[in-house]
N, C-alpha and C positions, 0 to 999 in steps of 0.2 A: 504494500500500500504506500504510494508515494504522492507527494503534492509539490507543486511548483507555483509560487505565488509572490506577490508584492503587497506589503502592508503599509498603510499610512499611519505613522506614529504621531502625527501632529507636529507642533512646534518643538524645536530641539535647540538647547543652548549648549554650545561646546565649551570645553575647558577654558579656551581663550576669552570667554565672555560674550562672544558673538552668537547670534541666533539665526536660524532659518525658519520660515513659516511652516514648512512641511518637510519632514524626513520620511522618505519612502525606503523601505528595506526589502530587498529581494531575498527570498529564502527558499529552501527546499526541505522537506521532511520525508523520512523513510521509516516504515514500520507503523506500529499502532501504540498509542500512549495508554499505559495501564495505571498511571499515577505515580510510579516510582522507578520507571525504566528509561528516563530521558537522558540522552547523551548529546551534548553540544560539541560540534566539531568546529574548530577555528582555522580558517584557511591561511595560506601563506601570502606573501606580498602581492602577487598578481593573480591569485586564485579567485575562484568564484564560489557561489553557493552550491555548485554542481559537483558535489563530492563523490557521489556514487552513481552507477548506471541507472538509467530510467527506461525500462522497457516500454512504458507507455508513451515515451517521446522519441523512441528510436535512438536514445542516447545523444540527442541533439539539444543543445541549449544555446540561446542567442548569445553571441560573444565568445563563449568557450564551449566547444562541442564535446570535448573529451572529459569524462569524469576524472578528476585529478587524483583521487584515491580509490578508484573503482576496484582495485584488487585487495583493498583492506576493509572497505565498508560495503555491505550488501548482504543479501540472503546467503547464509552459510559461510560468510567471510569472517574474518577475525572480529570485526565489530558487526555482529550478526543482526541484521534488521528484522529478523523474525523474533528476536528476543528484546531488542532495544528500539526505542523511538528516537531516531537520530535527527537532529536539527542542525543545519548549516546555513549561516546568513552571510551575505556579502556585506563588507564593512563600509561605513560612511567614508566618502572620499574616493571610492573605487568607481569603475565604469561598467560594472556588470549588473546593473539594475537598481542598486542602492544610490541614493542621492549623492552627487559629487560635483566636481567642477564642470563636467560635461552635461550636467542636468540643466533644465530650464528653471530659472527663478520664477515662481508663479506670480510674484509681485511686479516683475518688470517685463515678463514674456521673453527675456533674453537668456542666453546661456550664462551660467555663473562665471565660468572661466576662473581666473585668479581672484575674483571677488568672493569666492567661496571661503568660509572661515578655515583657519588652520585646524588640522585634525590630529588628535592624539590616540594612542591605544586605549587610554581610559575612556575616550568617547566611543570607541568600538564596543567596549565592555558594557557601558551603560545602555547603548542602543540594543545590544543582544539581550540584556536583562529586560528591557521594555518589550521586546518582541516576545520573549518567553512568557511574560505576564499576559500578553494578549492571547497567546496560545494555551493559557491555562496551566503552564508548567511552573511549579514552584522550585523545590529542591531537585538538583540534578544528580543522577547516579554518577555521572562523570562529565568532565570537560577535557577535551583532548585537542592538541594542535601542534603543528610543526613549524619550525623557523620563526618568523615573526608571529605566526599563530601560536607558537609556544609562549612567546612573551604575553600574548593575549590571555593564555591560560594562567600564567603567573599573576597577571593583573586581576583576574577573577578571584584568585585565592586571597589576594590582598584586599580587594574591594568588597567581595561578597563571601567571606569565609564560611558562613553558615549555610550557604546555598549549594555546596559541592561535597559529595561523599568521597570521590577519588578523582585524581587529576593525572593526566599524562602529558608532559612537556617534552616534545621530541625535537632534537637537533636545534637547541635554543640556548639562550643565556639571559642573565638578568640585565645585561646591557651590551651594546656593541663596543668593541675595542677600537683604539684610534685608527688602526689600519683600515678597518671596514668603514669607519666614519669618513676617512679620506677618500676611499674609492667611491662611496656614495656621493661625496661632494663633486668629484670629477664627473660622475654620471649625470648629476643634475645640471652641471654647467654645460655639458654637451647639449642638453635640451635648451637651456635658456640662451645659449649663444647662437643657436640656429635662428637666422633671420625670420623664418616662418613662424617662430613661436609668438612673436608680436605681443610680448608681455602677458601671454596666456590667453589672449582673446583672438583665437584663430579659427573659430567655428563658423563665422560668417552667417549666411542665411540658410545653411544646410538644415534639412528637415530631420527631426529626431528619429532614431531607429526604433526597433521593436521594444527596447527597454526604456524608451522615453528620453534617450540621451543622444548627444551629438555623434555623428559617424566617427569611425576610428581615425587615428592620426594620419594614416596613409592617404585618406581621402582629402583632408584639408588640415595641414598642420606641420609641425617640425619633425617630419619623418626621419630626416638624416640624424638629427640630434637624439631622437628616441632610439634609433637603431644603434648608435654608438653607446648609449647608456645601457641598453640591453646586452650588448657584447661585453661590456665591463662586468655586468652582473653574471653572465655565464662563466667568465673566467673565475669569478669568486666561487661559483657553485661546484667547480670541478677541482679535483686534487691534481698535484703534479704527476703522480704515478698514473692516474686514470687518463690524463691528457697524453702522456707518453705512450701508453698502451693503445689508446684510441686513434691517435694521429701520428705520433712520432714526428719526424721531419719530412714525411712523405709529400710528394707533389700530388695535387688533385688530378683526377682523371682528365683525359683530353677533352671530354665533353663539358667539363666544368669551366665556367667563365665568370669573371668578376662582374658583380652587379654595378660597381662604380668604377670609373676610370682611375688608373693609378698614375703616378708621376712618370715622366718619360723613361727614366732609368729603371723603374720598377718592372717595366715590360720585359726586360732582359732576364729577370729572375723568375723562378717557378711560383706558381699560385699553389700554395700548400693546402693540404687537407684541413688543417686547423683554421686557416683563413676561410675556406669554403664553408666549414661548419658554422663559424661565427656569422658569416654573411647570411646563411640560410636561416639561422635562428633569429637574427635581427629582422629579416624580411617577414617571417611568420608573425613575430611579435607586433610589429608596426601595424599589421593588418587587423590585429585584434585588441589593441590596448590604446589608452589615451595618455598622451604625454603629460598633461597636467596631473592626472591621477598618479602617474609615476613619481612626480615631484612630491605630491602630498603624502603618499604612502611611505616613501623612503624617509621623509622627514619625521613621520610618526614613529617609524622604527628607530631612527637615530636618536630621537628624543627620549625614548623609554629608558628609565633607570629604576629598577625595582626598589632600591633603597631610598629614593627621593622622598624626603620628609620623615625618614626613619633613621635609626642609628645604624642599621645594617640590613642586609638581605634577610637574615633570619628574623630580625625584629619586624620587618615588613610582613612576614607570613606567620607571625607568632599566634595570631588569633585563629588560624586554620587548624582544625582538629581532625581532618580527614587524612587520606593517604596520598602521597605524591610520588610518582614515578618519573625520573629523569632518564631520557634515552639519548645517548650520544654515539658518534661514529668516529673511529680513529683517523680517518682520512679527511675529516671535515675541519678546514681551517677558518671557515666563516664563523661557526659556533663550535668551539673546540671542546674536546673531552675535559681538558683542564678547567675551562669555565664552568662546565656542568658539575664537575667534582667540587669546585670551590663553593658553588651554590648548595650542593648536597651537604657539605661539611657545615655550612652555616645553618642549614635546617636542622642537622643533628644536634648542634650546640643549643638550639632553641627548643629541642624536644619534639620537633615535627617528625612524623612517621614518614620516612623517605627512603627510597632505594635508587641507586644510580646504576643503570644497566648500560654497559659499553659493548658496542658491536664492532668487530674487526672488519673494516671495509675500506676499499680503495676508491670508492665512488665519489668521495668528497661530500659536500653539503647535499647534493642531489640524492644521496643514499636514502633519505627518508621517503622519497617519492618512488625510487626505482628498485628498492629491496623489500617488497611486501612480505617476503618469507622471513625477514629478520625483524621487521617492524610489527607485523600482525600478532604473532604469538604473545609477546609480553603485554600488548594492549588488551588482547582478549582475556588473558589471565587477570589483568588488573581489574577489569570490569566484573569478571565472574568471581574471583577469589581474593581480590585485593593484592597487597604486596606479597602474600604467601603463595601466589601462583607459581607453578613449577618452572615456567620459562623466565621468571624474573630473578635476576641475580644482582645483588648489591656488590659492586666491585670492591669496595672497601671491606665489607664483611668477609668477602671471599679471599682477599689478598691484602694484608695490612702493610705490605712493603710500599716504598715510595713510588714504584712504577705501577702503571695501570695494567690490569689483567684483562685483555679483550675477551669478549664473549664470541665464540665461533659458531658458525652456522650449524655445525654438528650437534650443538646442544639442543637445537630446536627439533631434532628428530626423535627425542625421547618418547 
């Protein structure tokens, strides 16, 4: 049983103090609500509410056709929608149905553009809480998310500690490190330095799409800047070893051609597979995403600091009495194993029931999306049995040495 809908939550005031007259939130639900089986899934930076496959829609959703966690969420999957009522909502500031910069301001009849208020992860959490209230969902069995969606999970535990029984924060951290902040800065400047960005007001008179939002950036906007920004993102998502294995220094096939002209001297040198991959990913992304949304969402991620207003990360979560599973990947340098373990240690010091499960992976940050066989079992066990689940291993409890003891795939075959 699935639903795909948009709900009008009325006026909404953001953390910055600015308000909009109407916040519409696009969401999808899977399964049947029984009163105590609701699970909220928080999507990553450029994800949508389309977390699982929808047979009633032929797995097609406006803006993002492919279910981004379709091998983890669904009937008979790790997060089994025959047991749980799964809710996933697109966040404010995005361009997949929830109100953001590419939406029309009902008071002016014009696209918001960069007149849209600054957005924080806390605003995402409050919007999700209001959506759940409208759906009749009180306390959640679990809240689960990966990457910046994992930050969203941590904010839930800080903001609504009594509303969550268990939580799974996957490939995430309590804050970004300076290197990632720097790369996000360069990505945003690639967009804002594109002449077509026009201060964020590049939508013109284009008619809204099926989501009530402006057409994608490729149609009318800073497509070159957004393409470069996405390429920087993809470099962050892959590990050095995965890039070496996937591309090496190999030249692209003879049929591969550059989408953009190179400098005169560049024509002498080979067009490499890694270049072709980045060009392809950029082209696909520009066709489906909005440049202003990329600016807004990356700033929300950069701004997040779990300990802001508290003495420490542990203090920020001290009111939470449920169970927290942190899942990290050895090849992920965007959100590292060390960052997750530091958070786990802070939680232990505060008395929070936490486990840190480390997966040995070369995939980099993308592992949480492309390794369902490693991500699914611990999340399934968390929802079913809590941290006592057989696939959940606390690295520190298992190995008290200073080095991390990765969890290998073979452990999941028990």
